[in-house]
N, C-alpha and C positions, 0 to 999 in steps of 0.2 A: 503623548510620548513621541520622541523621534524614532527613526527607523531602528536603530540599534537597540534602544530601550525596549521597543515593542518585541523585537526578536528575542531578547533576553527574558522578558516577562513570560513569553510563551514557551520558553525552553527550547528554542530553535537553533542555538549555536552550541556545538560541541567542540570543534577545533576551527581555528582560522589562521590564515597567514599573518605573519608578524610585520606587515608593512606599517610604517609609522602613521600613514594617513588613511588606513583602512576604515576606521570608524567614521572619520570625517567624510570620506567618499560615500559611505553607506547613507549617512544622514543628509548629504547634499543632493543625492539622486543623480540621474543621468547616466548611470553605467549600464552597458549591455552585458547581460550575464546569460549563462545557459545551464540547464539541468537536463539530464538524459535518462533514457531507459532502453533496455534491449527488448525486442518483441518476442518474449518467450511464450506469450499467449495472445489471443485476439482481443483481450480486455484487460484493463488495469484492475487491481483489487484494492480493498480498503487500506492495506498497508502502504500502497503507493500514494494514497490521497493526501496525507499530511505533508509529504514531501513536495508534491506538485502544487499544493496550495501556496508554496513560496512564490510561485509565478505571480499570483494575484497580490499577495502581500507586498512584494517588492515593487510591483507595478503601481500600487497605490502611493508609494513613496517616490515615484518618478523614475524608476528604473525600467529598462526594456528587456523583457524576457524572450529567450529563444529556447524552444523545446527540441531536443535532439532525440529522434527515434533511431536506434542503432541497427540499421540494416547490415552494415559490415561487421560490427562487433557482435551482433546477434548471431551471425554465422560462425563466429569463433567461440563465444561463450566465456564469461568472466570466471575466474577461479572460485570454486565453492570451498567452504571450510573442510569438507570431507572427501569428496570425489568429483571427478570431472563430469560436466554436464553431458547428457546424451546429445549426439549430433542430430540437428533437425534439418529436414529437407528445405531447400531454398524456396520452393513454392509456398510452404507453410510459413516460413519467416516473412515473406512478402505479403501474404494474406493477413498475418498478424499485424504487420505495419499499418495496413489500411484501417484495421479495426481500432488500433490505438490512436492513430491520427484523428479519426472521426470523433472519438471520445474527447480527446484533448481540445479539438476545435470547438466542441460543444461547451466544455467547462471553462476554457480559457481562450475565447475568440480573438483576443488581442495579441496572443503569442505568435511569434514567427516559428514555423515548423521547418526542420531540416532533417535530412537523412544522411548519415556519414558514408553510406554506400556510394553516394553521388560523387564524392571527392576521393575515394580510395580505390574504386574499381579499376582505374586505368594506371595505377602506380605499379611499376614492376618491382619484383623482389630486390633486384640489384639496386635500383634507384632508392628504394626505401632504406636499405642498409647503408648505402653511401651517404645519403642526404640527412638521415635522421638517426639511424642506429648508432652512429659514432658518438652521439651525445649522451648515450645511456651507459652507466657504469654497472657492471654485473653485481659487484659487491653492494652497491646502493639498492639494486632491485631485490636481491635475496633477503635483505634486511627488512623489507616491507612485511607487515604483520601477516597478511593472508598468504604470502609466498612462504614465509618462514614456517608457518604452521603445516604446510603441505610437503616440506622437504623430506621429512622422515619416511613418508609413505610413497613419495614420488609425485612429480607434477610434469605434465607434458610441455613440450616447447610451445604448443598452441596456446595453452593457458598462460604460460609464462610471458608470451608475447602480447597478451591482452593489454597490459599496462602501456606498452609502446603505442598501441592503436589509440587508446583513450587520450594519451598525451598528445598524439598527433592531431586528434580532433580539436583539442583546445588551441593548439598552434594554428590550425587552419582557420578556425573561427576568429581567433585574434587578428590574423592577417586579412581575412576577407569580410568579416562582419563587425570589426572593431569590438569584439567580445573580450572584455578584460577580466571577467570573473566567472568562476564555476561554482555551483552549489550542488551538493549531493548528500546522501546518507553517510553516516560516520564510517561505514564499512568501505567507503570509496576514498578515504583520505590518502592512501598510498598512491592510487591512480591519479588523484587530483594534483598532489604535490609533484608528481612526475611531470605533469603538464606544465606546472608553474616553472619547474627547473628547465624544461625544454625551451620554453619561451625565453627564459633568461639567457640560456647558453646560445641559442640560435639567433635571437634578435637583440640581445642585450636590453631587454625590456622587462618591466615588472608586471606581474599579473596578480589577481586577488582570488581568494577562495575561502569558503567555509563549509563545514559539514553540520548536519543536523543529527541529533541523537535518534536512534531507531525507536519507534513506538512499540512498547511491550506491555504485557500484563504485569501484575504485581510480582509474579513468579519469574519474569524474564522471558516469557514466550512472546514471539512476535505478534503484535496486535493485528486482528483482522482475520484470524484463522478460526473457523467454526467447525467443530467436529472433524478436524483434520483437513477441511476444505477452505479455499479462499472465499472471502466475501467479495464477489465481483461487482464492479461499478455498473456493468451491463445489467439492466433490470430483467432481461430475459434469462440471465443466469442466476441472479440473486434478486428477488422481488423487493420492491420498496418496503413491504411489510417485514420480510425477513431481515433486511438491513436495520429497520427500526427496532425490531425485536432483539437483535443482537446488541445494539447500542444501549437500549434501555436497561439491559441486564449487565452493563459494565460494572466492574468492581467499584465499591464505594470509595476505596482508597485512591482510585485512579481517575475518577470521573472528572474532577476539576482540571487535571492535567490534560485530559482528552478534550475538554471544552476549549482550552487554550490552543491546542494543536490543530483541532479539526474544524473550528468555527471562526467566524469573523466577529463574534460578539465582542464588545468593548471590555476593557479592564473593569469598568464600573459595573457592567452587567454580569460579568463572571464573578466579581467579588461579591455582588449581591446574592448570586446563586450559591456561592460558597458558604455564606452566612446561613442561608436557608437550609443548606445541606447539613451543616453542623447542628443547627437548632432542631430541625425536624427531618431527619434522614428518611423516615418512613413515607414522607410525601413524594420523595424521589423527583423533586423539582429539577435538579441538575441533570439527572439521567434523561428526563423527558425533554429538556432543552437540547441536550446533545443529540438525541435521536432525531428530533424534529429538524434541527438546523442542518444536519448532515443530509438527511433525506430530501429536504427542501433544496439544498444546493445541487444535489445530484439529479433529482427527478422533478423538481418544481413543487410549489406550495400545495397544489391540489393533491398530489400523491402523498405528500407529507401529512396532510390533514386526514386522508383516507387511512394511512398506516396508523396514525395516532388513534383514530376512532376504532379501528379494528383491534388494536392492542387493548384499549380500554374496555371494549365489549368482551373480550376474552377474559380480562382480569376480573370482570364482574360476573363471570360465569356464562356469558352468552356466546353466540357463534356469529362470526362476521363473514359476509360474502367476499371480503377482500383478502382473507387469509388463504394460504396455500391449501389446496384440496386434492386429496388422493382418492381414487376409486379402487377398491380391492375386491377380490373374489372369494377370500377366505374369512372365516370368523375366528380362526385360531390366532391368538395374540402373537405368536412367533412368526407366523406367515404374514400377518398384517405388518409387523415391524419391517420385514424384508421388502414387502411390496411397496411400502411407503418410504423406502430408502433411509430408514432409521438404523438399519443394520445390514451388513453385507451378506450375512449368513444366519441360519437358524441358531447356530451355536453362539454367535455374537449376540443375537437377540435374547437368548436364554440368559447370558451373563448380564445383560442390561436389566432384565427383570429381577434376577437374583440380587443385583446390587442396588435395587430400589430406584432405578433411573427411569421408570416408565409409569405414566399416569393416564387414566381415562376419565374425562370429565372431572378433573381435579382429585380423583381418588387413586392412590398408589396401587399398582398391580403387583401382587406378590406371588401369584400362581402362574408358573411358566406354561401350564397346560390349559389356561383359561380359554373358554369359548365365549366370545363377546356376543351378548344377546341384544345388541342395539344395531340399528341400520345406519345411524348417523351419530357421530360423537367427536369430541376433541381429544386428540392423542398428543401427549407431551413427552418428549425425550429430554431428560436433564432440565436445565433452567431455560434454555434458549430456543429449542425447537418445538414449536406448537403448531399443529396442523389439524385440519378438518378431514375426517375420514368418512366416506360413504361406502357401505357394503352393497355390492350389486348381487342381487339374488338370482 
């Protein structure tokens, strides 16, 4: 398959600019493009991964990737669908930048890294309005989806201005890095097209862009959220085993889509897994391939093998040294759930037990007053959180 066909097969194009030669340029290679993220944390999470894999995918077809970590835009914060982001301290933002840069260098060593703080920090407010603000039409801006959704409840000038900053990033990269294409998640389409328009108006030049659909569960929840928490790419935050366990429990209806989005397996390999998945879903071949490939990409083959062996040992009723282990001081099931970070309070722990969401050594717990008579056991919360518990006497 050529580049465009591969992107379509993997479900990686949601919207794209209507340049007549866009598909031809994609297939020809040789374009410099960028994708960005704001440093809201010191690690990326699984939800970011499918987007940033576009760096490697397009590089394999001869394009040159630039990764932008937004020191400037991170200080502002892009508009959220519901309310404004909390302001973060500058020192925290800069610390997060270093963490994210180190991760991206590890996963995409051939990418060029840039920080938009470098080219915005010295621009005066007057210069920005005179040189760039004049190209933006307010009516055009308020018709962008994310802005329109916030108008009824109110949106600050800070958030409203985010679009101008991202558009200016595209213009700067176009002028200084010969970057003619931007790629992002579908929720960034308004910001991307603003950059395309700025380049057209300020330089009388054409630029290219496309967005990728957000990865979600079957019910539409953003993929990569576990028990309300992100699945971090940093293995000190989310262990390879935890990542493997989350992925191997992916929904049956979604696993083939995830294989296309999260792995570099070929169409032939994925099609073969799809046939096996339909014929013998109980073997979970597609799920195992997804979990193994993602953990291997993030943490190396050795960690992927260890995570797989740990998962298989637990599935067969055993205990693995590689699974997360918690030491607790209580034998009361509610206290154990809190100590193991499976619940934030005893009342939440009680609800988990009453709803049938807790098992010990594969046996469901139905007594919220249970005193566990074992010193070592496997505790399971729901389908995806499985840990080893040691009771300290």
